[in-house]
N, C-alpha and C positions, 0 to 999 in steps of 0.2 A: 531564559535563553533569548539572545538577540537574533531576530529573524530578518535578514536583509535580502530583499528582492531586487536584483540588479538589472537595470535596463540600459544604463549609461556608464557613468564613472563608478569605479570600485571604491570601497572604504579603505582607509589606511589603518591597517592593524599591525601589531608587533608581537614578537615572541610567541608565535603560534605553532601548535601541533596540528597539521593539516592532513586530511584525507580528501580525495576527490574522485568524482565519477558521476554516473547518472543516478545511482541510489534509488532505483525504482523498486519499492517494496520493503526495503530495509530487511532483507532476508538474512539467513544465518551467516552467510559469507560477509555481508555488509557489517554485521554486528561485531565480527572479529576486528574490522578496521576501526569501528567506533570505540571498542574497548581499548585499542592501542592509543588513540589520541586522548582518551579519558585518563589513561594511566599517566600521561605526561603532565597532567595538571598538578601532580605532586612536585614537579620541577618548576612550578610557577608559570607554565605555558597555558595559553587558552586552547581549548579543544574546538577546532574549526572544521566544519564539514562544507566542502565546496561541491554543489550539486548542479548539474545541467538539467534544466527543466524541459522534459520531453513534451509535456502539456496535452498528450492524447494517449488513450489506451494504457493509462497508468494503473499500476497495482495499488498504489496509494496516491490520493490527490495531494496537492502541495500542502494543504492544511493538515491532512492526516499525517503526512510525513513529518511536518514541523512538530506536531503534538507528540509523536512517538519519539523523535530525537531529543526533545526536551526531557522526556521521562528517562531517556538513556544517558543523560548527563552531558550532552553537547552544549558548549557555551555560545557558539555563533554558527548559525546556518546561513551560508551565502548561496542563494539560489539565483542562477544566472540563465537568462534566455540564450538559446543557441543562435545568436545574432551573427551578422556578417563579420564583425570584428573577431569574435571568438572562433567562428568557423574557418576563417582564412589566416589566423595567426599561426606563424611557424612555431613548432614545439619549443625551440630554444627561446624565442621571445615570450612564449607563455610562461616558461619557468622564470625568466628574468623579470618580466613586467608584472605578472600577476602573483605567482607563488612567492617570489623573493621580494618584489616591490610592494604590491598592494596588500598582500596577506601576511607579509613579514614572517615567512615560514622559517622556523628553527628546526623543525622535524616534519618529514613527509612520509606517510605510509600509504601504499597502494597495493592492489592485487597484482598477481603475476601477469595477468592479461590486460592490464590497464593501458589504454591508448589515448593520446590527446594531441591537440595541435592540428595544423593543416594536413589533410590527407592521412590523419591518424599516425603520423610518423613519430610522435613522442612515445617513448617506451620506458619501462622501469630502468633499463640499463642507462638510458640517457639521464634520467633523474639521478642515478647513482654517480655518474660522471660529474654532473653539476654540483651535487652535494659535496663530493670530495674537493672540487675546485673552489667552491664558494663558502664552504664551512657550515652546511646544514646537514642534519642526520637524515638518512633515508632507510626505510625498512620495506621489504617486499614480502608479501604474504602469499602462500600457496592457496589455491582455491579450496573452498569447503566442498566436500563430496557427499553425494547420496549413492552409496554403492560405487559403481564404476562411472557415474555421471556427475559432472560438475553442477553445483547448484547455481542457477542463474535466473534472471527475470524471464527469459525465454522459456525455460523449463517450467516455471510456475504458471505462465500463461497457457502452456500446453495442457497442464493439469486442469486449470480452470475451464478451458474450452470444452472439455469432456465431462465437466461436473465433478471431477475428483478433488473436492475441497479438502478431503482428509490428507491427500498427498501434498496439496498446497500448504496446509497447516504444518506438515512435517518440514517442508523446505523453508517456510517463512519463520517458523518458531512461534507462531500465533495463528489463530483462526482468521480466515479471510472475512472481511466485514465491510459494511457500509454504514453511513450515518446520515441523519437528516431530520427534518421536521415532519411530523405526522400531519397529513393533509386530508381533507374531506374527499371521500370517494363517492361511488354510486350508492353506497349503503346496501348493496346487494347481499353481502355476507351477513349483515344483521338480519335481513329478511329471511335468509335461509337458515339462520340459527347459529352462525359462527362469525360474529363481528370481527373485522380485521383492521390492522393499522396499514395505511398506505404511505410509502415513502418513495419519492421520486429518485431514480437512479441518476447519478451525476454523469453527464455525457463524456467527460474526460477520463472516466474510470473504466478499467477493463471489467466487463461483465462475465461472470461464470456462465456456463451453459444454462439456457432458459429451462426452468423446471421447478420442481417442488423439493424443498430441503427441510430437514430438521434444523431449527434455528434457535438461537438465544437472543433475547432482546433486553437491553438495559434502559430502564426508565427511572428517573428520579433516584439514581444511585442503586437500584435493585435489579438483579438479573432474573428474567423469567424465561421459561422454556416455551417453545411453540413450533408451529409448522408454517412455512412460508413459500409463496410462489414468486419467482423472479421471472419477469417477462412482460408480455403485452396483453394478457388476458383475452385470447382470441375468441372465446365463447361469448363474451359479453360486450366487446368493443372492437372497433376497427381503427382506433386512434394511433396504434403503433407506438405509443409512449411507454417507455420501460419503467416499470414500477416493481418495488418489492412490497408484496402484500402478505402480512403475517397475522395468523390467528394465534393469539397468546393464551396459553393455558393459565387458568386460575387468575385472570386479571379482569376486573369488572369496572374499572374507573374510566374516566373520560381522558383519552390520550391526545385529542386533537390539539395541535399547536405545540406539543412537547417535542424536545430534541431527543432522539433515541439513537442507540447503536444497535446494529443487527449483525450477528455472527452466523456464518453458514457452517453447519456442523457435519451434515451428511446428505448426500443426494439420494432422492427416492425414485423420481421418474421425470421424464421430459415434459415440458408444457404441452398440453393437448387441447384440441377443440372438441367440445362435446355437442351432441345433437340436441340436448335439452338441458334446462336448468336442473331438472330432476336427476338426470344422469350425472351432472356436475356435482350435485349435493352428495350422491352416493359415493363418488370418487373422493370427495373431500373428507367424508367420514372415514374412508380407508386411510387417507393421508394422515389424519389426526391420530389414528391408531398406530401408524408407523412411527410418528413422532413420539408418542407416549412410550412405546416399547423401546425406542432408541434411547431416550433419556433414562428410562428405568434400568436399562442395561449398563448405563454409565455410572450408576450409583455404587 
């Protein structure tokens, strides 16, 4: 997949099936749009996804999004900063200059609530009118639903905020996750009998509720089960730095410096400050039991 981060001029593409939006999270509704542009590849069109980069409180970081879209079969990801040119461009000019001009759209598919252009005056109806006038196909998709509620990035963030990662998984179509390099910590877990992997939380990524979760960790191509704390570890530090700290069941190797993926499977309890390290160790023993019972029930 070609990954184009646009800060100035756009590339000149041709014969493209395009979908556009913020695409934060690539949830189940987004996947319907991706499937549509991928289907057009049989007609010789390139599958192009045009994404506005929100750059903060993101469900997926830009790199995570790019990796997922490549797996989903997108040919070109055009990631554009919401700069003054894009923010103030009239909807009609956006269609003519970017969709038709730069991206060479022969087909455009968007959700029914898609808005674009200055003051968000661009609508699916306007796209249809321009498609009919200038000869490109337009398709409008209804929103994917969860019961009576539309699936959206806002809905997913609400679920994450209260620690409901199982609902977030249902809306996304995959488990909420983070990834990064295992770094050296205070080695307190090793002293207490449960060595942990420490991975820094990316500041641009939306954090679930601070607390303890049943987790899965992928290292060297293998998935392991474990229990993890997301937060600032108030019992042992005042640094306020957000970390994911995971005790991995049945892993005895040296993970320092390894790039790992961490999935959040189920919330157990909020992050807490304990009066002593002994009290902390007693609670961690309970946390480990919670994790083991959770994964045993999944088998």
